[in-house]
N, C-alpha and C positions, 0 to 999 in steps of 0.2 A: 431594492424595492420589490416586494413579492407580487406586485401587479404587472410591472413593466420589465423587470430584470435589470434596471439601471442600478449602478453602484456608486456610493459616495466616495470621496477622496479618502485615501488610507490615512490612518492615525497610528503612530508608533505606540505599541503596547508594552514591549519589553526589548531589552538590548541583549541579544544572545549571539555569540559567534557561530555563523553557519548553521542556523536552525532549519535544516532542509527536510525534516520530518517532524510531525506533531501527532499526539494522540490525546484522547480525553478520557478522564474518569468522571463521567457525568454525575453519578449519584453523590460523589464527594466533592464535586465542583473543583476538580484539579486538572491542570494542563501539563503535559510532559513534552519536552522537546529534546532532540539530539543537539549536541553542541560540538563544534569543531575544536578538538583538542588532540594533542599528539598521541595519546593512548585511548581516545574515545571517551565521551562523556554524555551524561543525561542530566537535564535540568527539570525541576518541578516548580509549578506556580499554583497558587490558589486563585480562584475566580470569585470576586465579590459580587454582590447583587447588581452593581452597575456594569458588570462584566470587565472591570479593570483587573489587571493581573498583578499579583504580589509574589516576588520570588521566594521560594522556600529554600532550596539548596541545589547544588550540583554534585554529582558523584561519578566515579569511574564506570564505564560501560563494558569493560572486559575485553577491549581490543581496539585497534586503530581503524579509522575509516567507518565510523558508525553511520549506517544509512537508514535505519528503521527502528522505531520503538513502538511497543504496544502494551497497553495496560491489561492486567488480568481483570476478570469481571468483579472479583471481590475487593479490588483495590490494594491488595497486599504486596504486589510486585509489578514491575514492568520488565519486559523482555526486549533485548536489543540484538540486532544483526550488525556485525562488524565486518564490512566488506573486505577491507585491506588485510585484517588479521585472520580472516577465515573462521571467525568464532560466532557463536550465539550464546548470550549470557542472560542470567536471571539476576535482577537488581531488586532487593527487598525495599518495600515502602512501609514506613511507619503509618499504620492505619489512622491513628489519632491526629498526627501532625502533617502527614504527607512527606516527611523527610526521607530522602533516598539514602541508601547505604551502598557503598561500592559493591560491584557485582560479586556475589558469593559463589555462583556456579558459572563456569565458563567451559563450553563444549567446543573443542577444536575439530573442525571439519578437515578431511583429508581428500586427496585425489585431484585429478584434473580431467580435461576432456580434449576435444579435437581442435578447437580454434587456437591457432598459435599466438594470437595477440591478446585474447581475453580469457583463455581457459588453461593457463599454465599452473594454476593453483586454485584452491577453493575460494569462493567469493559469495558468501551468503548475503543476499540483497534485501531480504524481508523475513519477518517472523510474525505470525498472526495466530490468535487464538481461534479454535473452532467454536461452533455455536454451543456445544455442551460445556465449554469452559474447562474441560479435562485435558485437552491436547492443544499443542501449538504446532503449526506447520511452517517450515522455513524453506524458502526457495534459494537454492545455491546456483548462481549463474556460472560459477567457475567449473563445477564438476557435474552439472546436469542432473542433480539430485534434488528431491524434495524430502526433507527430514521431518519425521513425525515425532514430537516429544510428548511424553506424559508429564503433566505439570501438576504439582501440588504446592500451591502458593502458601497455604497455611503452614506446611512443614518446611517450606523453602526448598523444595526439591524439583528437579527437572532432569529427565533422562531420555535418551533416544529409544523410541519404541519400535519404529519401522522406518524404512526409506523406500522411496519410489523413484525409479530411473526414468527420466525424461529422454526424448530422442537426442542422440549425440549432436552437439553443436547448437542445440536450441537455446540454451541460456535462460532458464526460468528466472523471472525477475520478481513478479508479484502475483498474488492470488486473492480471490474473494469467494465467498460461499453463496449458494443459492438461498432463497428465502426459507425453505424448509430444512436447509442444512444437509441435504443428501448429495449435493454436488459441489465440486470446487471448480472454479474457472481460473486457469493459469495463463498469465501473459509471459511469453518467452521473448526476451529482448533481441537475441541474435537472429532468431528465425522469423521474427515478426508474425507470430502465430498466437491464437487463443486455443487452449486445450481444455476440453471438458473431462473431468475426472469424477467418478462415482466415489463418494466418501462414506465409509462404514464406521461409525463412531463406536460400534461394539468391538470391532477387531482392530480399529485404528489403521485400516488399510485403504489404499487408493487403487482404483482400476480405471483404465483408459476407456473413454466413450467416443470422443470425436476431437479432431484437430482441424482448425480453419485458418487459412492464410489471410493476412490483412492487406497485403500489397495489391495495388491495382494491377490489372492485366497489362503486361508489357513494361512494368516498372523495373528498371535495372540499376538505379542509383543507390547510394547509401541509405540504410534504413535501420531503425532501432525501435522495437516495441517499448511502450512506455507504461501504460496503466490500464487496468480493467476494473469497472465499477458496476455494481448491481443497482437497478432502479428500486426505490422503496416499495413499489407495487409487486416486485418480484417477476414482472412480466418481461422486462427488457434488460439487456446488458450492453454496456458501452466500452469500447476499447480504442485507445489512441496509439498511432504509429508515427514515429518521428522520421523525417525524410520526406515521405509524401505529405506529412503534417495533416492527417485526416483522422476524424472521429468516425468509427463505424458503429452503427446501431444494430443490435441483434434482438430478435424475438426468441424467448425461451419456451421450450416445450416442458411444461411443469412435470410431466410423467417421466420422460426420458432424460431431461436435462439438456437435450441437444439444442443447438443454435441455428437460426435462419437469419442471414444477413438482410437488413431492411434498406440500408442506404448509407452514404457517407456524407460528412460535412467538413469543410476546411476548419482547422483549429483557429484561424484568425491570427496566427503568429508563427514563430519558429521555435523548435526544440521544446515542445511541451514537456513539463516535468511531472505534473500531477493534475488531477481534476476531481471534483466531488459534486454530488447532487444534493440540493437542499432538502430538508426533511419532508417538505410538502410534495416533493417529486415534480415540481413545476419548472425548476431551473437547474442547469448544469453550469458550473463555474470552473474554468480551465486556466491554469497558470502556464503561459508561454515564457520560459525562462530566458532564452537568448534574445527575444524581442522586447523584454521588459513590459509584458502586456498580459493583463488578466481579462478574459473575455467571458461574458455571460451568454447562455443560450436558453431559449424557451423550448421546453419539451412538450410535444404534442401527445397528450395522454392517450389518444385514440390510435395513433400510428407509431409512436415512439421516436419520430423524426425530430430534428433540431433546426432551430432558426436563430441566427445570431441576434442578440438583443442590445448589447452595450459592451463597453470596455473601459478600463482605467490603466494608468501607467504605474507600475511598481518595479523597482530595480531587482532583477533576478528572482522573480517569484518561483517558489519551489514546492509549496504544499498548501492545500486548501482544506480548512476544517471549519465546520459550523458549530458554534457554541449553542448550548441549550437555551 
């Protein structure tokens, strides 16, 4: 409900094994989901005018432990990050039918970092297109690198252009871009930090601007950074940290990209996996995976701060996506 933030009871739209990440090709009304399969998989669906989903097909994602899928802007491919295999892959999409072909390009990451339990091998956790549509950036939690790929979906090509080293042991997980596309905001899972990077789409290079800790003062228990999301206005950024189970709101300096913390709000559950902001910018919807709870929050447009509005029960919610 776009007035109150109340949510209706959930309705099953499709049966997919382990669909823990979703992405949308809006212009062509297609939904893509990762699927739990021994060697990684991606599934495609068409969206009809009533918003019902019709399965198209499922194809190999280029490696085991697929955690992320993202569609290119022209709809000709989806990219997948395969955490267990340490690979990032390009999966062609038939523009006319939406049918997926098994990954044709699979890039194997290498290296490790300093955490003895989480960083003994590469583990790409996400891959996301930049605002120009020419590059894709992949956060590798296992080797503390951000990979920059040049992507040509028409030709079906993808190749590493640059890499950027994050601090040792930080474990970059996800990123999002500023409204103007000049800055990237990186969530590091192991360090529970948000890092501001300047993005130069001409040279495809990143440079460090600022890093902020998410942990409350004096907090010493287990923690894992989760997700970072830009408000549609471009004025605010939101980040979630698991352990403290808090959402931190930041104000963005549009010139420098730097962040100023505004305040924190409890997630309303445990082990948040993902959250999203509705296109109007009025509500933030968060999936608390371990407590089987999806919570809605009202966003104060003047201050950027959150107020809990409602919740519903869903078993192991993992990803929030708004359909057009």
